[in-house]
C-alpha positions as CSV (number, residue, x, y, z in Angstrom):
1,M,-14.7,-49.6,30.0
2,A,-16.2,-48.3,26.8
3,N,-14.0,-49.1,23.8
4,V,-14.6,-46.3,21.3
5,K,-12.3,-45.5,18.4
6,P,-12.1,-43.3,15.3
7,F,-12.5,-44.6,11.8
8,Q,-12.2,-43.8,8.1
9,P,-15.8,-43.9,6.8
10,Y,-17.0,-44.0,3.2
11,R,-19.2,-41.0,2.4
12,Y,-21.1,-39.8,-0.7
13,S,-18.8,-37.7,-2.9
14,A,-19.8,-34.6,-4.8
15,K,-20.1,-36.8,-7.9
16,A,-23.1,-38.5,-6.4
17,G,-25.2,-35.3,-6.4
18,D,-27.6,-33.8,-3.8
19,P,-27.1,-35.7,-0.5
20,G,-30.8,-35.1,0.3
21,K,-31.6,-37.5,-2.6
22,L,-29.1,-40.1,-1.4
23,I,-29.4,-40.8,2.3
24,T,-32.4,-42.2,4.0
25,Q,-34.3,-42.8,7.2
26,P,-33.4,-46.1,9.1
27,Y,-34.5,-49.2,7.2
28,D,-37.2,-50.1,9.7
29,K,-38.8,-46.6,9.2
30,I,-39.0,-46.9,5.4
31,S,-42.6,-47.6,4.3
32,P,-43.3,-48.9,0.8
33,P,-44.3,-45.3,-0.4
34,M,-41.0,-44.0,1.1
35,Q,-39.0,-46.8,-0.6
36,A,-40.6,-45.8,-4.0
37,R,-39.8,-42.2,-3.4
38,Y,-36.2,-42.9,-2.5
39,L,-35.8,-45.2,-5.6
40,A,-37.0,-42.4,-7.8
41,A,-34.9,-39.7,-6.2
42,S,-31.5,-40.9,-7.5
43,P,-29.9,-44.0,-9.0
44,Y,-27.4,-43.8,-6.1
45,N,-30.0,-43.6,-3.3
46,L,-28.9,-45.9,-0.5
47,V,-32.3,-47.6,-0.2
48,R,-31.0,-49.9,-3.0
49,V,-28.5,-51.3,-0.6
50,I,-30.3,-51.3,2.8
51,L,-33.8,-52.1,1.6
52,G,-33.8,-53.0,-2.1
53,E,-36.7,-54.2,-4.2
54,K,-37.6,-57.8,-4.1
55,R,-38.4,-59.4,-7.5
56,D,-40.5,-62.5,-8.4
57,S,-37.4,-63.7,-10.4
58,D,-35.1,-63.6,-7.3
59,I,-32.8,-66.7,-7.0
60,A,-29.8,-67.5,-4.9
61,A,-27.4,-65.9,-7.4
62,D,-29.5,-62.7,-7.9
63,N,-31.6,-61.4,-5.1
64,V,-32.1,-58.3,-2.9
65,Y,-28.9,-59.1,-1.0
66,T,-26.6,-59.9,-3.9
67,R,-27.8,-56.7,-5.7
68,A,-27.1,-54.7,-2.5
69,A,-23.5,-55.9,-2.5
70,R,-23.2,-55.2,-6.3
71,Y,-24.5,-51.6,-6.0
72,F,-22.2,-50.9,-3.0
73,E,-19.0,-52.2,-4.8
74,D,-20.0,-50.4,-8.1
75,W,-20.5,-47.1,-6.3
76,I,-17.1,-47.4,-4.7
77,Q,-15.4,-48.2,-8.0
78,Q,-17.2,-45.3,-9.7
79,G,-16.2,-42.8,-7.0
80,I,-19.9,-42.2,-5.9
81,L,-18.7,-43.3,-2.4
82,A,-15.2,-42.3,-1.3
83,Q,-13.3,-43.1,1.8
84,D,-12.2,-40.2,4.0
85,P,-8.4,-39.7,3.9
86,A,-7.7,-40.0,7.7
87,P,-9.5,-41.6,10.7
88,G,-11.5,-39.5,13.0
89,F,-14.7,-39.0,14.9
90,Y,-17.6,-37.1,13.3
91,A,-19.8,-34.5,15.2
92,Y,-23.4,-35.1,14.2
93,F,-25.9,-32.4,15.1
94,Q,-29.7,-32.5,14.5
95,D,-31.9,-29.4,14.7
96,F,-35.6,-30.2,14.9
97,E,-39.0,-29.2,16.1
98,V,-40.7,-31.5,18.7
99,P,-44.0,-33.0,17.4
100,D,-47.0,-32.0,19.5
101,T,-45.3,-29.1,21.3
102,G,-43.4,-27.1,18.5
103,E,-40.3,-26.7,20.8
104,R,-37.0,-26.2,18.8
105,L,-34.0,-28.2,20.0
106,T,-30.6,-29.3,18.8
107,R,-29.4,-32.8,19.6
108,Q,-25.6,-33.2,19.5
109,G,-23.6,-36.4,19.2
110,F,-20.6,-37.9,17.5
111,I,-20.1,-40.9,15.2
112,G,-17.4,-43.4,15.8
113,L,-16.8,-47.1,16.2
114,G,-17.8,-48.9,19.4
115,K,-16.6,-52.4,20.3
116,V,-19.3,-55.0,20.1
117,E,-19.8,-56.3,23.6
118,D,-21.9,-59.1,25.1
119,Y,-24.6,-57.7,27.4
120,S,-23.2,-59.8,30.2
121,A,-20.0,-57.8,30.1
122,G,-21.8,-54.8,31.8
123,I,-20.6,-52.2,29.2
124,V,-23.5,-52.1,26.7
125,Y,-27.0,-52.3,27.9
126,R,-30.3,-52.7,26.1
127,H,-33.8,-51.5,27.1
128,E,-36.0,-53.4,24.7
129,Q,-36.5,-57.0,23.5
130,T,-35.8,-57.8,19.9
131,L,-37.6,-60.0,17.2
132,S,-35.8,-62.7,15.2
133,G,-37.1,-61.7,11.8
134,P,-35.4,-58.3,11.4
135,K,-32.1,-59.7,12.7
136,K,-32.1,-62.4,10.0
137,D,-32.7,-59.8,7.3
138,R,-30.0,-57.4,8.6
139,L,-27.5,-60.2,9.0
140,E,-27.9,-61.1,5.3
141,V,-27.3,-57.5,4.3
142,L,-24.2,-57.4,6.5
143,R,-22.9,-60.8,5.2
144,H,-23.2,-59.7,1.5
145,T,-21.9,-56.1,1.8
146,R,-19.6,-56.4,4.8
147,A,-20.5,-52.9,5.8
148,H,-22.6,-51.0,8.3
149,F,-24.7,-48.2,6.7
150,G,-26.6,-46.9,9.7
151,Q,-25.4,-46.1,13.2
152,I,-26.5,-47.7,16.4
153,F,-27.9,-44.9,18.6
154,M,-26.0,-45.1,21.9
155,L,-26.5,-43.1,25.1
156,Y,-23.9,-42.4,27.7
157,P,-24.3,-40.7,31.1
158,D,-22.2,-37.5,31.3
159,R,-23.9,-35.1,33.7
160,E,-21.0,-32.6,33.4
161,G,-21.3,-32.5,29.6
162,S,-17.6,-32.9,29.1
163,V,-17.9,-34.6,25.7
164,D,-20.5,-32.0,24.6
165,Q,-18.0,-29.3,25.3
166,E,-15.5,-31.0,22.9
167,L,-18.2,-31.2,20.2
168,D,-19.0,-27.5,20.6
169,Q,-15.3,-26.7,19.8
170,A,-15.3,-29.1,16.8
171,T,-18.3,-27.6,15.1
172,R,-17.3,-24.0,14.6
173,G,-16.4,-24.3,10.9
174,A,-18.5,-25.2,7.9
175,P,-20.0,-28.7,8.0
176,L,-19.1,-31.5,5.7
177,L,-22.9,-32.3,5.3
178,D,-25.9,-30.1,5.8
179,V,-29.2,-31.7,4.8
180,T,-32.9,-31.4,5.8
181,D,-34.9,-34.6,5.9
182,E,-38.6,-35.2,5.0
183,Y,-39.7,-34.4,8.6
184,G,-38.0,-31.0,8.6
185,A,-35.1,-32.0,10.8
186,R,-31.7,-30.6,9.8
187,H,-28.7,-32.9,9.9
188,R,-25.1,-31.5,10.0
189,L,-21.7,-33.3,10.1
190,W,-18.2,-32.2,10.9
191,A,-14.9,-34.2,11.0
192,I,-13.0,-34.3,14.4
193,P,-9.5,-35.4,13.4
194,D,-8.1,-35.4,16.9
195,A,-10.0,-38.2,18.7
196,T,-7.7,-38.6,21.8
197,R,-9.6,-36.4,24.2
198,I,-13.0,-37.8,23.4
199,Q,-11.7,-41.4,23.6
200,T,-10.3,-40.7,27.1
201,L,-13.6,-39.1,28.3
202,M,-15.7,-42.0,26.9
203,Q,-13.6,-44.8,28.6
204,P,-15.5,-44.9,31.9
205,M,-18.9,-44.6,30.4
206,K,-21.6,-47.3,30.3
207,L,-23.5,-47.4,27.0
208,L,-27.2,-47.8,26.6
209,I,-28.8,-48.6,23.2
210,A,-31.5,-46.0,22.4
211,D,-32.3,-47.2,18.9
212,G,-30.9,-50.0,16.8
213,H,-31.3,-53.1,19.1
214,H,-31.8,-55.4,16.1
215,R,-28.7,-54.0,14.3
216,Y,-26.6,-54.2,17.4
217,E,-27.5,-57.9,17.9
218,T,-26.9,-58.5,14.2
219,A,-23.3,-57.1,14.8
220,L,-23.0,-59.5,17.7
221,N,-24.0,-62.4,15.6
222,Y,-21.7,-61.4,12.8
223,R,-18.8,-61.0,15.3
224,N,-19.5,-64.5,16.5
225,E,-19.4,-65.9,13.0
226,H,-16.1,-64.1,12.3
227,P,-14.1,-64.3,15.6
228,D,-10.7,-63.8,13.8
229,D,-11.8,-60.7,11.9
230,P,-10.7,-57.6,13.9
231,A,-13.1,-55.3,11.9
232,A,-16.1,-57.4,12.9
233,Q,-15.3,-56.6,16.6
234,Y,-16.7,-53.1,16.0
235,V,-19.9,-51.4,14.8
236,M,-20.7,-47.8,13.8
237,M,-22.4,-45.8,16.5
238,T,-23.7,-42.3,17.2
239,F,-23.0,-41.4,20.9
240,V,-25.3,-38.9,22.6
241,N,-25.2,-37.7,26.2
242,M,-28.4,-38.9,27.9
243,Y,-28.4,-35.7,29.9
244,S,-28.0,-33.4,26.9
245,P,-30.9,-30.8,26.7
246,G,-31.4,-31.7,23.1
247,L,-32.2,-35.4,23.8
248,K,-36.0,-35.9,23.3
249,I,-38.0,-39.0,23.9
250,L,-41.5,-39.1,22.4
251,A,-44.3,-41.4,23.4
252,T,-45.4,-44.1,21.0
253,H,-49.2,-44.3,21.2
254,R,-51.2,-47.5,20.8
255,V,-54.1,-47.8,18.4
256,L,-56.4,-50.9,18.6
257,R,-58.5,-52.5,15.8
258,N,-60.5,-55.7,15.3
259,L,-61.2,-56.5,18.9
260,Q,-64.5,-58.3,19.5
261,G,-67.0,-56.8,22.0
262,L,-64.7,-54.0,23.2
263,D,-66.2,-52.5,26.4
264,L,-63.2,-50.9,28.0
265,L,-64.9,-48.7,30.7
266,S,-66.7,-51.7,32.2
267,K,-63.3,-53.2,33.0
268,V,-61.9,-50.2,34.9
269,T,-61.0,-51.1,38.4
270,S,-61.7,-49.0,41.5
271,E,-58.1,-47.8,41.9
272,W,-58.4,-45.9,38.7
273,S,-60.2,-42.6,38.2
274,V,-61.8,-41.6,34.8
275,K,-62.0,-38.0,33.8
276,K,-63.9,-36.9,30.7
277,A,-62.2,-34.2,28.6
278,T,-64.2,-31.7,26.7
279,S,-62.0,-32.1,23.7
280,L,-58.8,-33.7,22.4
281,T,-57.0,-30.4,23.0
282,E,-57.9,-30.5,26.7
283,L,-56.7,-34.2,26.9
284,K,-53.4,-33.3,25.2
285,R,-53.0,-30.3,27.6
286,E,-53.5,-32.7,30.6
287,L,-51.0,-35.2,29.3
288,N,-48.4,-32.4,28.5
289,S,-48.5,-31.2,32.1
290,A,-46.0,-32.8,34.5
291,A,-47.4,-35.4,37.0
292,P,-44.6,-37.7,37.9
293,Q,-46.4,-39.3,40.8
294,T,-49.4,-40.4,38.7
295,V,-49.8,-43.0,35.9
296,R,-51.9,-41.3,33.2
297,I,-53.2,-42.8,30.0
298,G,-55.4,-40.9,27.6
299,I,-58.2,-42.7,25.8
300,V,-59.7,-41.6,22.5
301,T,-62.8,-43.2,21.1
302,A,-65.0,-42.2,18.2
303,S,-67.0,-39.9,20.5
304,E,-65.0,-39.3,23.7
305,A,-61.7,-38.2,25.1
306,L,-60.9,-39.6,28.6
307,L,-58.1,-39.5,31.0
308,L,-57.4,-42.7,33.1
309,S,-55.2,-42.0,36.2
310,R,-54.1,-43.6,39.4
311,P,-51.2,-43.1,41.9
312,R,-47.9,-44.4,40.6
313,K,-46.4,-47.3,42.6
314,E,-42.6,-47.2,43.2
315,G,-40.7,-48.0,40.0
316,E,-43.7,-48.2,37.7
317,L,-43.6,-47.0,34.1
318,D,-46.6,-46.2,32.0
319,V,-45.9,-48.5,29.1
320,P,-45.6,-51.7,31.1
321,V,-48.8,-50.7,33.1
322,L,-50.7,-50.2,29.8
323,H,-49.5,-53.6,28.4
324,Q,-49.8,-55.7,31.5
325,E,-52.8,-54.2,33.3
326,I,-55.0,-52.7,30.6
327,L,-54.2,-54.6,27.4
328,G,-53.4,-57.9,29.2
329,K,-55.9,-58.1,32.1
330,W,-58.7,-55.9,31.0
331,L,-58.7,-56.6,27.3
332,G,-57.1,-60.1,27.2
333,I,-54.4,-59.2,24.7
334,G,-51.5,-61.5,25.4
335,E,-47.8,-61.0,24.8
336,D,-47.9,-63.1,21.6
337,A,-50.6,-60.9,20.1
338,V,-48.6,-57.8,21.1
339,R,-45.4,-59.2,19.4
340,E,-47.3,-60.1,16.3
341,E,-49.0,-56.6,16.3
342,K,-52.3,-58.5,15.8
343,Y,-54.5,-55.7,17.1
344,I,-52.0,-53.0,17.8
345,Q,-50.7,-50.2,15.6
346,Y,-47.9,-47.9,17.0
347,V,-48.3,-44.2,16.2
348,R,-46.2,-41.2,16.8
349,G,-48.1,-38.0,17.7
350,M,-51.3,-37.6,19.7
351,D,-53.2,-36.0,16.7
352,A,-52.1,-38.8,14.4
353,A,-53.2,-41.5,16.9
354,A,-56.6,-39.8,17.4
355,A,-57.1,-39.5,13.7
356,E,-56.8,-43.3,13.3
357,V,-59.9,-43.6,15.5
358,R,-61.9,-40.5,14.3
359,E,-61.1,-40.7,10.6
360,R,-59.9,-44.3,9.8
361,G,-62.1,-46.6,11.7
362,A,-59.8,-47.8,14.6
363,Q,-61.7,-48.7,17.8
364,V,-59.6,-46.9,20.5
365,A,-56.3,-45.0,20.9
366,F,-54.3,-45.1,24.1
367,L,-52.2,-41.9,24.5
368,L,-49.1,-42.0,26.7
369,D,-46.7,-39.8,28.5
370,P,-43.1,-40.2,27.2
371,T,-40.8,-42.4,29.3
372,P,-38.4,-40.3,31.3
373,I,-34.8,-40.9,30.4
374,D,-33.8,-41.6,34.0
375,D,-36.4,-44.3,34.4
376,M,-35.4,-45.9,31.1
377,A,-31.8,-45.9,32.3
378,R,-32.7,-47.3,35.7
379,V,-34.5,-50.3,34.2
380,A,-31.7,-51.0,31.6
381,F,-28.7,-50.6,33.9
382,A,-30.4,-53.0,36.3
383,G,-30.6,-55.6,33.5
384,G,-34.3,-55.1,32.8
385,V,-36.1,-54.6,29.5
386,M,-39.3,-52.8,28.5
387,P,-42.0,-53.6,26.1
388,Q,-41.4,-53.0,22.4
389,K,-41.7,-49.4,21.3
390,S,-41.6,-48.0,24.8
391,T,-39.5,-45.1,23.6
392,D,-39.3,-43.1,20.4
393,F,-36.1,-41.0,20.2
394,Y,-36.8,-38.2,17.8
395,P,-35.5,-37.4,15.2
396,K,-34.0,-40.6,13.8
397,L,-30.4,-40.9,12.7
398,L,-30.1,-40.8,9.0
399,T,-28.6,-43.8,7.2
400,G,-25.7,-43.2,4.8
401,V,-24.3,-40.1,6.6
402,T,-21.1,-42.3,7.2
403,I,-20.5,-45.9,6.2
404,Y,-18.2,-48.4,8.0
405,R,-16.8,-50.9,5.5
406,L,-15.3,-53.9,7.3
């Protein structure tokens, strides 16, 4: 059974200023230019805590992690961050435009605490492998600050939409937070003081990590380090119904560079058909039309736009086919090279991926269909995992909307 409970988060107070200058994208989506922009936006921007500046003078007593803890404690003492007066859940709605299609959607979820469970318990499931480097970094932030600043993005299967109905009731008044991020997505937050009904509805649910695998496994490691700390048994999560119409998975396209003697078309086997598109627009139109029985992979080179396709075998997903069959067997790019991102750049948006080839010197872009949510859930609930960056849930959950201090 899913163990979900309300909490009393810390949130930015009015004293801190414009929330749009304080909260950030998730740490792993913050590029160096974004970090610089956040640092300049406000002395209280949360980037100082979650992804601070490293200095040549850093030592054990003064480094990026000790400074993070100092900023966090100082902001609480100064009233920049204040704890809400009573525990509750928090409805979190995101209004956004889907890249590539322009469709307008609202994704609705709620923020609360979820019990940190071993995967073997059959309550929390993952769908991607993780890397050790990011977990070490996140564990140091957690050890020094004893707080979770971003939410794990959790999916739960609720075909009837019973929890969504509760959220619709809770969001009729003015929101506590209303901010638009740098990608044009609008983020709104409401307090839900009475958590009983939602807790009851969530109990029988399985939970599937959509985003935040590294942070979830960091919370597992921290729990194991502190088995007698009740607060360490929980981590902050945003829960979203995987059957909600506002849930959108985007494809993450692959762009390749620095391959020697790339001659892709000579490697295409007889089971695949190759169709030449007259333009990138035509290729995008093909990929945006439904064809569930076919594996389809777009190819963009400096001079051509092509569509590779073949019948889909039972249970096949496009991303593993690309990695195992095309990158692995045809091009000789092994799992280690993929993990190290030796040749591969991951890009959101077909136009952006094509521009890497046509304008910035990459050799080839592979354009993918998004992974259907039912297929992702089928793999995960069966105990399987998918290649890195098989899914891109859009938009991301902002960091600093609520903060769980242990």
